[in-house]
All heavy atoms as TSV, in Angstrom:
chain	resi	resn	atom	element	x	y	z
A	1	MET	N	N	-5.551	14.471	14.003
A	1	MET	CA	C	-4.707	13.381	13.525
A	1	MET	C	C	-3.249	13.785	13.709
A	1	MET	O	O	-2.560	14.100	12.769
A	1	MET	CB	C	-4.976	13.105	12.042
A	1	MET	CG	C	-6.364	12.662	11.668
A	1	MET	SD	S	-6.593	10.907	11.841
A	1	MET	CE	C	-6.026	10.299	10.291
A	2	GLY	N	N	-2.785	13.744	14.914
A	2	GLY	CA	C	-1.422	14.137	15.223
A	2	GLY	C	C	-0.413	13.121	14.729
A	2	GLY	O	O	-0.392	12.737	13.567
A	3	ASN	N	N	0.445	12.682	15.617
A	3	ASN	CA	C	1.483	11.725	15.274
A	3	ASN	C	C	0.961	10.310	15.487
A	3	ASN	O	O	0.987	9.794	16.602
A	3	ASN	CB	C	2.734	11.959	16.125
A	3	ASN	CG	C	3.382	13.289	15.819
A	3	ASN	OD1	O	3.319	13.741	14.681
A	3	ASN	ND2	N	3.984	13.909	16.815
A	4	LEU	N	N	0.497	9.703	14.420
A	4	LEU	CA	C	-0.008	8.338	14.515
A	4	LEU	C	C	1.107	7.366	14.149
A	4	LEU	O	O	1.904	7.641	13.251
A	4	LEU	CB	C	-1.201	8.148	13.581
A	4	LEU	CG	C	-2.424	9.004	13.907
A	4	LEU	CD1	C	-3.491	8.852	12.836
A	4	LEU	CD2	C	-2.990	8.643	15.262
A	5	PRO	N	N	1.173	6.218	14.814
A	5	PRO	CA	C	2.240	5.253	14.514
A	5	PRO	C	C	2.046	4.624	13.139
A	5	PRO	O	O	0.947	4.622	12.584
A	5	PRO	CB	C	2.081	4.207	15.625
A	5	PRO	CG	C	0.657	4.309	16.043
A	5	PRO	CD	C	0.273	5.755	15.862
A	6	ASP	N	N	3.140	4.071	12.597
A	6	ASP	CA	C	3.037	3.418	11.288
A	6	ASP	C	C	2.577	1.972	11.408
A	6	ASP	O	O	2.388	1.306	10.406
A	6	ASP	CB	C	4.362	3.498	10.531
A	6	ASP	CG	C	5.454	2.631	11.139
A	6	ASP	OD1	O	5.233	1.995	12.186
A	6	ASP	OD2	O	6.550	2.594	10.546
A	7	HIS	N	N	2.418	1.471	12.609
A	7	HIS	CA	C	1.901	0.132	12.901
A	7	HIS	C	C	2.830	-0.989	12.430
A	7	HIS	O	O	2.446	-2.146	12.431
A	7	HIS	CB	C	0.499	-0.080	12.306
A	7	HIS	CG	C	-0.470	0.982	12.680
A	7	HIS	ND1	N	-0.905	1.184	13.963
A	7	HIS	CD2	C	-1.074	1.938	11.928
A	7	HIS	CE1	C	-1.743	2.200	14.001
A	7	HIS	NE2	N	-1.857	2.689	12.783
A	8	GLY	N	N	4.024	-0.657	11.970
A	8	GLY	CA	C	4.986	-1.679	11.561
A	8	GLY	C	C	4.615	-2.426	10.303
A	8	GLY	O	O	5.103	-3.530	10.082
A	9	LEU	N	N	3.760	-1.864	9.464
A	9	LEU	CA	C	3.331	-2.541	8.247
A	9	LEU	C	C	4.205	-2.113	7.068
A	9	LEU	O	O	4.658	-0.974	7.009
A	9	LEU	CB	C	1.862	-2.229	7.966
A	9	LEU	CG	C	0.890	-2.657	9.067
A	9	LEU	CD1	C	-0.513	-2.166	8.768
A	9	LEU	CD2	C	0.896	-4.162	9.217
A	10	PRO	N	N	4.435	-3.003	6.104
A	10	PRO	CA	C	5.358	-2.710	4.991
A	10	PRO	C	C	4.723	-1.912	3.851
A	10	PRO	O	O	4.980	-2.163	2.683
A	10	PRO	CB	C	5.761	-4.104	4.525
A	10	PRO	CG	C	4.557	-4.937	4.791
A	10	PRO	CD	C	3.986	-4.383	6.092
A	11	LEU	N	N	3.926	-0.921	4.187
A	11	LEU	CA	C	3.210	-0.165	3.163
A	11	LEU	C	C	4.164	0.592	2.239
A	11	LEU	O	O	3.988	0.581	1.017
A	11	LEU	CB	C	2.226	0.795	3.819
A	11	LEU	CG	C	1.285	1.548	2.892
A	11	LEU	CD1	C	0.453	0.585	2.067
A	11	LEU	CD2	C	0.380	2.457	3.691
A	12	VAL	N	N	5.174	1.213	2.799
A	12	VAL	CA	C	6.119	1.983	1.981
A	12	VAL	C	C	6.853	1.060	1.004
A	12	VAL	O	O	7.019	1.391	-0.173
A	12	VAL	CB	C	7.111	2.755	2.874
A	12	VAL	CG1	C	8.215	3.399	2.052
A	12	VAL	CG2	C	6.374	3.799	3.688
A	13	GLN	N	N	7.262	-0.111	1.487
A	13	GLN	CA	C	7.968	-1.048	0.613
A	13	GLN	C	C	7.076	-1.529	-0.526
A	13	GLN	O	O	7.526	-1.670	-1.659
A	13	GLN	CB	C	8.492	-2.249	1.413
A	13	GLN	CG	C	9.580	-1.905	2.396
A	13	GLN	CD	C	9.037	-1.514	3.772
A	13	GLN	OE1	O	7.841	-1.264	3.945
A	13	GLN	NE2	N	9.904	-1.435	4.749
A	14	LEU	N	N	5.806	-1.781	-0.224
A	14	LEU	CA	C	4.887	-2.220	-1.274
A	14	LEU	C	C	4.673	-1.132	-2.318
A	14	LEU	O	O	4.649	-1.410	-3.518
A	14	LEU	CB	C	3.543	-2.627	-0.665
A	14	LEU	CG	C	3.517	-3.962	0.057
A	14	LEU	CD1	C	2.210	-4.117	0.813
A	14	LEU	CD2	C	3.713	-5.101	-0.918
A	15	LYS	N	N	4.537	0.103	-1.873
A	15	LYS	CA	C	4.350	1.201	-2.819
A	15	LYS	C	C	5.595	1.396	-3.684
A	15	LYS	O	O	5.488	1.666	-4.882
A	15	LYS	CB	C	3.998	2.488	-2.081
A	15	LYS	CG	C	2.585	2.472	-1.530
A	15	LYS	CD	C	2.233	3.776	-0.864
A	15	LYS	CE	C	0.782	3.773	-0.404
A	15	LYS	NZ	N	0.381	5.052	0.170
A	16	LYS	N	N	6.771	1.222	-3.095
A	16	LYS	CA	C	8.003	1.332	-3.868
A	16	LYS	C	C	8.090	0.202	-4.893
A	16	LYS	O	O	8.464	0.423	-6.041
A	16	LYS	CB	C	9.215	1.301	-2.944
A	16	LYS	CG	C	10.530	1.446	-3.675
A	16	LYS	CD	C	11.709	1.345	-2.731
A	16	LYS	CE	C	13.046	1.507	-3.404
A	16	LYS	NZ	N	13.264	0.786	-4.606
A	17	GLN	N	N	7.726	-0.995	-4.479
A	17	GLN	CA	C	7.761	-2.141	-5.393
A	17	GLN	C	C	6.789	-1.928	-6.555
A	17	GLN	O	O	7.125	-2.193	-7.712
A	17	GLN	CB	C	7.418	-3.425	-4.641
A	17	GLN	CG	C	7.548	-4.674	-5.476
A	17	GLN	CD	C	7.246	-5.932	-4.679
A	17	GLN	OE1	O	6.866	-5.868	-3.505
A	17	GLN	NE2	N	7.397	-7.074	-5.303
A	18	ARG	N	N	5.593	-1.415	-6.261
A	18	ARG	CA	C	4.618	-1.125	-7.314
A	18	ARG	C	C	5.163	-0.082	-8.280
A	18	ARG	O	O	5.084	-0.244	-9.493
A	18	ARG	CB	C	3.307	-0.653	-6.699
A	18	ARG	CG	C	2.244	-0.275	-7.741
A	18	ARG	CD	C	1.049	0.380	-7.113
A	18	ARG	NE	N	1.449	1.604	-6.413
A	18	ARG	CZ	C	0.650	2.288	-5.620
A	18	ARG	NH1	N	-0.586	1.899	-5.406
A	18	ARG	NH2	N	1.079	3.376	-5.009
A	19	ARG	N	N	5.742	0.973	-7.723
A	19	ARG	CA	C	6.312	2.027	-8.565
A	19	ARG	C	C	7.419	1.479	-9.457
A	19	ARG	O	O	7.477	1.771	-10.653
A	19	ARG	CB	C	6.849	3.166	-7.703
A	19	ARG	CG	C	7.352	4.354	-8.545
A	19	ARG	CD	C	8.130	5.367	-7.746
A	19	ARG	NE	N	9.409	4.782	-7.379
A	19	ARG	CZ	C	9.903	4.733	-6.151
A	19	ARG	NH1	N	9.226	5.240	-5.139
A	19	ARG	NH2	N	11.066	4.189	-5.905
A	20	ASP	N	N	8.300	0.650	-8.897
A	20	ASP	CA	C	9.387	0.067	-9.676
A	20	ASP	C	C	8.862	-0.783	-10.823
A	20	ASP	O	O	9.399	-0.741	-11.938
A	20	ASP	CB	C	10.306	-0.760	-8.787
A	20	ASP	CG	C	11.113	0.082	-7.802
A	20	ASP	OD1	O	11.170	1.319	-7.980
A	20	ASP	OD2	O	11.668	-0.505	-6.854
A	21	LEU	N	N	7.814	-1.558	-10.572
A	21	LEU	CA	C	7.228	-2.386	-11.633
A	21	LEU	C	C	6.603	-1.536	-12.729
A	21	LEU	O	O	6.765	-1.812	-13.919
A	21	LEU	CB	C	6.175	-3.340	-11.044
A	21	LEU	CG	C	6.710	-4.502	-10.215
A	21	LEU	CD1	C	5.556	-5.221	-9.521
A	21	LEU	CD2	C	7.492	-5.470	-11.093
A	22	VAL	N	N	5.916	-0.481	-12.333
A	22	VAL	CA	C	5.270	0.390	-13.320
A	22	VAL	C	C	6.327	1.119	-14.147
A	22	VAL	O	O	6.206	1.198	-15.386
A	22	VAL	CB	C	4.308	1.386	-12.637
A	22	VAL	CG1	C	3.830	2.447	-13.607
A	22	VAL	CG2	C	3.121	0.637	-12.038
A	23	VAL	N	N	7.368	1.612	-13.513
A	23	VAL	CA	C	8.440	2.300	-14.240
A	23	VAL	C	C	9.125	1.341	-15.207
A	23	VAL	O	O	9.424	1.698	-16.351
A	23	VAL	CB	C	9.454	2.935	-13.258
A	23	VAL	CG1	C	10.717	3.396	-13.971
A	23	VAL	CG2	C	8.803	4.093	-12.525
A	24	ALA	N	N	9.358	0.114	-14.770
A	24	ALA	CA	C	9.985	-0.877	-15.651
A	24	ALA	C	C	9.116	-1.132	-16.883
A	24	ALA	O	O	9.640	-1.294	-17.991
A	24	ALA	CB	C	10.228	-2.182	-14.890
A	25	LEU	N	N	7.813	-1.159	-16.708
A	25	LEU	CA	C	6.915	-1.363	-17.851
A	25	LEU	C	C	6.913	-0.150	-18.774
A	25	LEU	O	O	6.825	-0.288	-19.995
A	25	LEU	CB	C	5.498	-1.656	-17.372
A	25	LEU	CG	C	5.285	-3.012	-16.711
A	25	LEU	CD1	C	3.844	-3.138	-16.237
A	25	LEU	CD2	C	5.635	-4.142	-17.647
A	26	GLN	N	N	7.013	1.035	-18.208
A	26	GLN	CA	C	7.023	2.245	-19.024
A	26	GLN	C	C	8.281	2.325	-19.883
A	26	GLN	O	O	8.248	2.854	-20.985
A	26	GLN	CB	C	6.935	3.493	-18.138
A	26	GLN	CG	C	5.597	3.694	-17.502
A	26	GLN	CD	C	5.588	4.864	-16.521
A	26	GLN	OE1	O	6.625	5.266	-16.013
A	26	GLN	NE2	N	4.407	5.387	-16.261
A	27	ASN	N	N	9.374	1.808	-19.377
A	27	ASN	CA	C	10.646	1.881	-20.087
A	27	ASN	C	C	10.852	0.727	-21.057
A	27	ASN	O	O	11.898	0.637	-21.684
A	27	ASN	CB	C	11.806	1.926	-19.083
A	27	ASN	CG	C	11.795	3.196	-18.266
A	27	ASN	OD1	O	11.322	4.233	-18.718
A	27	ASN	ND2	N	12.302	3.116	-17.048
A	28	ARG	N	N	9.882	-0.136	-21.182
A	28	ARG	CA	C	10.019	-1.323	-22.019
A	28	ARG	C	C	9.276	-1.141	-23.333
A	28	ARG	O	O	8.221	-0.512	-23.381
A	28	ARG	CB	C	9.453	-2.524	-21.264
A	28	ARG	CG	C	9.800	-3.848	-21.894
A	28	ARG	CD	C	9.319	-4.967	-21.050
A	28	ARG	NE	N	7.888	-5.162	-21.347
A	28	ARG	CZ	C	7.136	-6.069	-20.780
A	28	ARG	NH1	N	7.635	-6.835	-19.854
A	28	ARG	NH2	N	5.883	-6.196	-21.097
A	29	ASN	N	N	9.829	-1.713	-24.380
A	29	ASN	CA	C	9.135	-1.731	-25.667
A	29	ASN	C	C	8.388	-3.053	-25.794
A	29	ASN	O	O	8.836	-4.077	-25.306
A	29	ASN	CB	C	10.134	-1.603	-26.824
A	29	ASN	CG	C	10.783	-0.230	-26.846
A	29	ASN	OD1	O	10.161	0.755	-26.468
A	29	ASN	ND2	N	12.032	-0.175	-27.276
A	30	GLY	N	N	7.259	-3.025	-26.452
A	30	GLY	CA	C	6.492	-4.240	-26.653
A	30	GLY	C	C	5.282	-4.300	-25.746
A	30	GLY	O	O	5.098	-3.456	-24.872
A	31	PRO	N	N	4.483	-5.310	-25.939
A	31	PRO	CA	C	3.245	-5.431	-25.154
A	31	PRO	C	C	3.519	-5.808	-23.695
A	31	PRO	O	O	4.530	-6.430	-23.376
A	31	PRO	CB	C	2.489	-6.551	-25.867
A	31	PRO	CG	C	3.548	-7.361	-26.541
A	31	PRO	CD	C	4.644	-6.387	-26.912
A	32	VAL	N	N	2.598	-5.414	-22.853
A	32	VAL	CA	C	2.671	-5.746	-21.432
A	32	VAL	C	C	2.051	-7.127	-21.250
A	32	VAL	O	O	0.943	-7.398	-21.711
A	32	VAL	CB	C	1.907	-4.699	-20.590
A	32	VAL	CG1	C	1.891	-5.104	-19.132
A	32	VAL	CG2	C	2.525	-3.323	-20.782
A	33	GLY	N	N	2.768	-7.996	-20.581
A	33	GLY	CA	C	2.287	-9.352	-20.367
A	33	GLY	C	C	1.308	-9.433	-19.211
A	33	GLY	O	O	1.267	-8.568	-18.324
A	34	SER	N	N	0.529	-10.481	-19.229
A	34	SER	CA	C	-0.464	-10.665	-18.175
A	34	SER	C	C	0.202	-10.904	-16.817
A	34	SER	O	O	-0.332	-10.518	-15.782
A	34	SER	CB	C	-1.413	-11.809	-18.510
A	34	SER	OG	O	-0.703	-13.029	-18.635
A	35	TRP	N	N	1.401	-11.522	-16.816
A	35	TRP	CA	C	2.102	-11.772	-15.554
A	35	TRP	C	C	2.464	-10.459	-14.877
A	35	TRP	O	O	2.293	-10.309	-13.658
A	35	TRP	CB	C	3.340	-12.625	-15.794
A	35	TRP	CG	C	4.157	-12.825	-14.551
A	35	TRP	CD1	C	5.410	-12.356	-14.313
A	35	TRP	CD2	C	3.774	-13.530	-13.369
A	35	TRP	NE1	N	5.836	-12.717	-13.064
A	35	TRP	CE2	C	4.849	-13.449	-12.454
A	35	TRP	CE3	C	2.629	-14.215	-12.994
A	35	TRP	CZ2	C	4.802	-14.028	-11.198
A	35	TRP	CZ3	C	2.587	-14.793	-11.716
A	35	TRP	CH2	C	3.665	-14.696	-10.852
A	36	GLU	N	N	2.971	-9.489	-15.651
A	36	GLU	CA	C	3.323	-8.197	-15.082
A	36	GLU	C	C	2.093	-7.484	-14.524
A	36	GLU	O	O	2.134	-6.909	-13.442
A	36	GLU	CB	C	4.004	-7.300	-16.129
A	36	GLU	CG	C	5.398	-7.732	-16.506
A	36	GLU	CD	C	5.451	-8.653	-17.714
A	36	GLU	OE1	O	4.385	-9.050	-18.221
A	36	GLU	OE2	O	6.552	-8.984	-18.146
A	37	LEU	N	N	1.006	-7.538	-15.268
A	37	LEU	CA	C	-0.231	-6.911	-14.796
A	37	LEU	C	C	-0.748	-7.582	-13.527
A	37	LEU	O	O	-1.227	-6.905	-12.614
A	37	LEU	CB	C	-1.296	-6.943	-15.886
A	37	LEU	CG	C	-1.034	-6.052	-17.100
A	37	LEU	CD1	C	-2.137	-6.236	-18.138
A	37	LEU	CD2	C	-0.905	-4.602	-16.693
A	38	MET	N	N	-0.632	-8.897	-13.469
A	38	MET	CA	C	-1.079	-9.618	-12.275
A	38	MET	C	C	-0.221	-9.256	-11.067
A	38	MET	O	O	-0.740	-9.122	-9.958
A	38	MET	CB	C	-1.068	-11.128	-12.509
A	38	MET	CG	C	-2.174	-11.576	-13.432
A	38	MET	SD	S	-2.401	-13.372	-13.662
A	38	MET	CE	C	-0.890	-14.108	-13.252
A	39	GLN	N	N	1.090	-9.076	-11.273
A	39	GLN	CA	C	1.963	-8.678	-10.167
A	39	GLN	C	C	1.566	-7.304	-9.635
A	39	GLN	O	O	1.456	-7.115	-8.417
A	39	GLN	CB	C	3.423	-8.633	-10.624
A	39	GLN	CG	C	4.067	-9.973	-10.773
A	39	GLN	CD	C	5.515	-9.820	-11.209
A	39	GLN	OE1	O	5.810	-9.189	-12.204
A	39	GLN	NE2	N	6.418	-10.401	-10.442
A	40	ILE	N	N	1.356	-6.361	-10.528
A	40	ILE	CA	C	0.971	-5.013	-10.104
A	40	ILE	C	C	-0.385	-5.041	-9.414
A	40	ILE	O	O	-0.578	-4.394	-8.387
A	40	ILE	CB	C	0.976	-4.047	-11.316
A	40	ILE	CG1	C	2.409	-3.864	-11.820
A	40	ILE	CG2	C	0.364	-2.705	-10.935
A	40	ILE	CD1	C	2.512	-3.140	-13.144
A	41	ALA	N	N	-1.327	-5.811	-9.957
A	41	ALA	CA	C	-2.656	-5.893	-9.347
A	41	ALA	C	C	-2.584	-6.510	-7.951
A	41	ALA	O	O	-3.259	-6.043	-7.022
A	41	ALA	CB	C	-3.592	-6.705	-10.241
A	42	ALA	N	N	-1.760	-7.539	-7.784
A	42	ALA	CA	C	-1.634	-8.182	-6.467
A	42	ALA	C	C	-1.021	-7.217	-5.454
A	42	ALA	O	O	-1.473	-7.140	-4.304
A	42	ALA	CB	C	-0.781	-9.441	-6.588
A	43	ILE	N	N	-0.016	-6.477	-5.883
A	43	ILE	CA	C	0.594	-5.501	-4.979
A	43	ILE	C	C	-0.410	-4.410	-4.627
A	43	ILE	O	O	-0.506	-3.983	-3.479
A	43	ILE	CB	C	1.878	-4.921	-5.601
A	43	ILE	CG1	C	2.960	-6.005	-5.667
A	43	ILE	CG2	C	2.375	-3.718	-4.810
A	43	ILE	CD1	C	4.182	-5.611	-6.458
A	44	GLN	N	N	-1.187	-3.969	-5.613
A	44	GLN	CA	C	-2.192	-2.939	-5.356
A	44	GLN	C	C	-3.238	-3.427	-4.360
A	44	GLN	O	O	-3.670	-2.681	-3.485
A	44	GLN	CB	C	-2.857	-2.484	-6.658
A	44	GLN	CG	C	-3.873	-1.385	-6.465
A	44	GLN	CD	C	-3.284	-0.150	-5.814
A	44	GLN	OE1	O	-2.227	0.318	-6.217
A	44	GLN	NE2	N	-3.943	0.371	-4.790
A	45	GLN	N	N	-3.646	-4.682	-4.485
A	45	GLN	CA	C	-4.611	-5.241	-3.526
A	45	GLN	C	C	-4.021	-5.276	-2.118
A	45	GLN	O	O	-4.713	-4.976	-1.145
A	45	GLN	CB	C	-5.039	-6.638	-3.953
A	45	GLN	CG	C	-5.991	-6.649	-5.126
A	45	GLN	CD	C	-6.385	-8.054	-5.518
A	45	GLN	OE1	O	-5.589	-8.987	-5.452
A	45	GLN	NE2	N	-7.637	-8.204	-5.936
A	46	ALA	N	N	-2.751	-5.644	-2.021
A	46	ALA	CA	C	-2.103	-5.667	-0.704
A	46	ALA	C	C	-2.011	-4.259	-0.128
A	46	ALA	O	O	-2.264	-4.055	1.067
A	46	ALA	CB	C	-0.712	-6.289	-0.819
A	47	ILE	N	N	-1.675	-3.281	-0.961
A	47	ILE	CA	C	-1.609	-1.891	-0.505
A	47	ILE	C	C	-2.970	-1.449	0.018
A	47	ILE	O	O	-3.078	-0.859	1.098
A	47	ILE	CB	C	-1.119	-0.970	-1.637
A	47	ILE	CG1	C	0.367	-1.219	-1.920
A	47	ILE	CG2	C	-1.364	0.500	-1.298
A	47	ILE	CD1	C	0.884	-0.552	-3.188
A	48	SER	N	N	-4.016	-1.742	-0.732
A	48	SER	CA	C	-5.370	-1.357	-0.309
A	48	SER	C	C	-5.749	-2.019	1.012
A	48	SER	O	O	-6.335	-1.372	1.889
A	48	SER	CB	C	-6.384	-1.726	-1.386
A	48	SER	OG	O	-6.163	-0.967	-2.548
A	49	ALA	N	N	-5.390	-3.285	1.158
A	49	ALA	CA	C	-5.702	-4.000	2.398
A	49	ALA	C	C	-4.958	-3.380	3.578
A	49	ALA	O	O	-5.543	-3.164	4.649
A	49	ALA	CB	C	-5.351	-5.474	2.262
A	50	PHE	N	N	-3.674	-3.075	3.399
A	50	PHE	CA	C	-2.908	-2.444	4.473
A	50	PHE	C	C	-3.476	-1.075	4.815
A	50	PHE	O	O	-3.571	-0.711	5.995
A	50	PHE	CB	C	-1.435	-2.306	4.090
A	50	PHE	CG	C	-0.624	-3.544	4.357
A	50	PHE	CD1	C	0.026	-4.190	3.324
A	50	PHE	CD2	C	-0.501	-4.060	5.635
A	50	PHE	CE1	C	0.774	-5.328	3.557
A	50	PHE	CE2	C	0.247	-5.197	5.881
A	50	PHE	CZ	C	0.886	-5.839	4.827
A	51	GLU	N	N	-3.856	-0.295	3.808
A	51	GLU	CA	C	-4.424	1.023	4.077
A	51	GLU	C	C	-5.731	0.911	4.852
A	51	GLU	O	O	-6.002	1.731	5.740
A	51	GLU	CB	C	-4.620	1.792	2.771
A	51	GLU	CG	C	-3.308	2.243	2.159
A	51	GLU	CD	C	-3.432	2.888	0.800
A	51	GLU	OE1	O	-4.435	2.648	0.090
A	51	GLU	OE2	O	-2.518	3.642	0.430
A	52	ASP	N	N	-6.537	-0.101	4.547
A	52	ASP	CA	C	-7.774	-0.321	5.304
A	52	ASP	C	C	-7.473	-0.673	6.757
A	52	ASP	O	O	-8.132	-0.177	7.674
A	52	ASP	CB	C	-8.618	-1.422	4.662
A	52	ASP	CG	C	-9.252	-1.006	3.344
A	52	ASP	OD1	O	-9.280	0.209	3.042
A	52	ASP	OD2	O	-9.704	-1.904	2.607
A	53	VAL	N	N	-6.490	-1.542	6.964
A	53	VAL	CA	C	-6.116	-1.936	8.326
A	53	VAL	C	C	-5.590	-0.727	9.094
A	53	VAL	O	O	-5.953	-0.503	10.254
A	53	VAL	CB	C	-5.067	-3.071	8.301
A	53	VAL	CG1	C	-4.453	-3.294	9.673
A	53	VAL	CG2	C	-5.693	-4.353	7.784
A	54	ILE	N	N	-4.749	0.071	8.450
A	54	ILE	CA	C	-4.203	1.256	9.100
A	54	ILE	C	C	-5.318	2.230	9.472
A	54	ILE	O	O	-5.335	2.784	10.570
A	54	ILE	CB	C	-3.140	1.927	8.209
A	54	ILE	CG1	C	-1.889	1.050	8.152
A	54	ILE	CG2	C	-2.794	3.320	8.722
A	54	ILE	CD1	C	-0.871	1.484	7.116
A	55	ALA	N	N	-6.273	2.420	8.574
A	55	ALA	CA	C	-7.393	3.318	8.865
A	55	ALA	C	C	-8.183	2.809	10.078
A	55	ALA	O	O	-8.574	3.597	10.946
A	55	ALA	CB	C	-8.291	3.457	7.643
A	56	ASP	N	N	-8.404	1.498	10.148
A	56	ASP	CA	C	-9.117	0.922	11.292
A	56	ASP	C	C	-8.336	1.104	12.590
A	56	ASP	O	O	-8.903	1.473	13.622
A	56	ASP	CB	C	-9.399	-0.568	11.066
A	56	ASP	CG	C	-10.468	-0.821	10.025
A	56	ASP	OD1	O	-11.192	0.127	9.649
A	56	ASP	OD2	O	-10.578	-1.987	9.556
A	57	LEU	N	N	-7.028	0.833	12.542
A	57	LEU	CA	C	-6.198	0.993	13.741
A	57	LEU	C	C	-6.148	2.447	14.186
A	57	LEU	O	O	-6.226	2.742	15.383
A	57	LEU	CB	C	-4.788	0.469	13.481
A	57	LEU	CG	C	-4.655	-1.043	13.304
A	57	LEU	CD1	C	-3.248	-1.402	12.853
A	57	LEU	CD2	C	-5.014	-1.777	14.581
A	58	ASP	N	N	-6.026	3.369	13.231
A	58	ASP	CA	C	-6.005	4.785	13.570
A	58	ASP	C	C	-7.331	5.226	14.185
A	58	ASP	O	O	-7.352	5.997	15.143
A	58	ASP	CB	C	-5.687	5.638	12.342
A	58	ASP	CG	C	-4.233	5.508	11.899
A	58	ASP	OD1	O	-3.412	4.990	12.686
A	58	ASP	OD2	O	-3.924	5.925	10.765
A	59	ALA	N	N	-8.430	4.712	13.650
A	59	ALA	CA	C	-9.737	5.060	14.203
A	59	ALA	C	C	-9.867	4.557	15.638
A	59	ALA	O	O	-10.401	5.258	16.510
A	59	ALA	CB	C	-10.848	4.486	13.337
A	60	GLU	N	N	-9.363	3.347	15.894
A	60	GLU	CA	C	-9.390	2.808	17.242
A	60	GLU	C	C	-8.553	3.666	18.192
A	60	GLU	O	O	-8.968	3.939	19.321
A	60	GLU	CB	C	-8.882	1.365	17.262
A	60	GLU	CG	C	-9.843	0.355	16.662
A	60	GLU	CD	C	-9.276	-1.048	16.666
A	60	GLU	OE1	O	-8.296	-1.313	17.405
A	60	GLU	OE2	O	-9.807	-1.898	15.929
A	61	LEU	N	N	-7.373	4.086	17.726
A	61	LEU	CA	C	-6.522	4.932	18.565
A	61	LEU	C	C	-7.184	6.273	18.868
A	61	LEU	O	O	-7.092	6.773	19.985
A	61	LEU	CB	C	-5.164	5.160	17.881
A	61	LEU	CG	C	-4.212	3.988	17.844
A	61	LEU	CD1	C	-2.997	4.324	16.979
A	61	LEU	CD2	C	-3.780	3.605	19.241
A	62	GLU	N	N	-7.848	6.834	17.883
A	62	GLU	CA	C	-8.534	8.119	18.085
A	62	GLU	C	C	-9.696	7.970	19.074
A	62	GLU	O	O	-9.912	8.830	19.919
A	62	GLU	CB	C	-9.038	8.672	16.760
A	62	GLU	CG	C	-7.914	9.178	15.861
A	62	GLU	CD	C	-8.408	9.640	14.521
A	62	GLU	OE1	O	-9.624	9.577	14.243
A	62	GLU	OE2	O	-7.566	10.073	13.710
A	63	LEU	N	N	-10.421	6.851	18.987
A	63	LEU	CA	C	-11.511	6.604	19.938
A	63	LEU	C	C	-10.976	6.450	21.352
A	63	LEU	O	O	-11.557	6.975	22.303
A	63	LEU	CB	C	-12.309	5.367	19.531
A	63	LEU	CG	C	-13.276	5.540	18.361
A	63	LEU	CD1	C	-13.917	4.204	17.988
A	63	LEU	CD2	C	-14.344	6.566	18.695
A	64	GLU	N	N	-9.860	5.719	21.475
A	64	GLU	CA	C	-9.260	5.544	22.798
A	64	GLU	C	C	-8.768	6.868	23.358
A	64	GLU	O	O	-8.934	7.139	24.554
A	64	GLU	CB	C	-8.112	4.540	22.716
A	64	GLU	CG	C	-8.545	3.111	22.495
A	64	GLU	CD	C	-7.369	2.167	22.301
A	64	GLU	OE1	O	-6.206	2.565	22.562
A	64	GLU	OE2	O	-7.607	1.017	21.899
A	65	ALA	N	N	-8.176	7.692	22.492
A	65	ALA	CA	C	-7.680	8.998	22.949
A	65	ALA	C	C	-8.836	9.902	23.350
A	65	ALA	O	O	-8.729	10.661	24.332
A	65	ALA	CB	C	-6.856	9.651	21.848
A	66	ALA	N	N	-9.970	9.839	22.639
A	66	ALA	CA	C	-11.128	10.663	22.956
A	66	ALA	C	C	-11.780	10.210	24.276
A	66	ALA	O	O	-12.319	11.017	25.007
A	66	ALA	CB	C	-12.128	10.610	21.826
A	67	ALA	N	N	-11.688	8.901	24.542
A	67	ALA	CA	C	-12.301	8.368	25.751
A	67	ALA	C	C	-11.448	8.650	27.004
A	67	ALA	O	O	-11.967	8.606	28.114
A	67	ALA	CB	C	-12.515	6.865	25.610
A	68	ALA	N	N	-10.177	8.904	26.782
A	68	ALA	CA	C	-9.269	9.101	27.924
A	68	ALA	C	C	-9.386	10.494	28.514
A	68	ALA	O	O	-9.944	11.391	28.107
A	68	ALA	CB	C	-7.840	8.869	27.496
């Protein structure tokens, strides 16, 4: 697994956004609202989907490199 491309997907931005939301909740007093939890869950689902796509693309690249 040498130098694989990042595929131009916004994975880093999504992870930063998730981290920012979690930190904001940690620094807040009071109960966590369902809207905040839904935002974090939606971002987490997007992160998981992007990671799956990246894994598939990387596997395809490795197969092509092995065949060459």
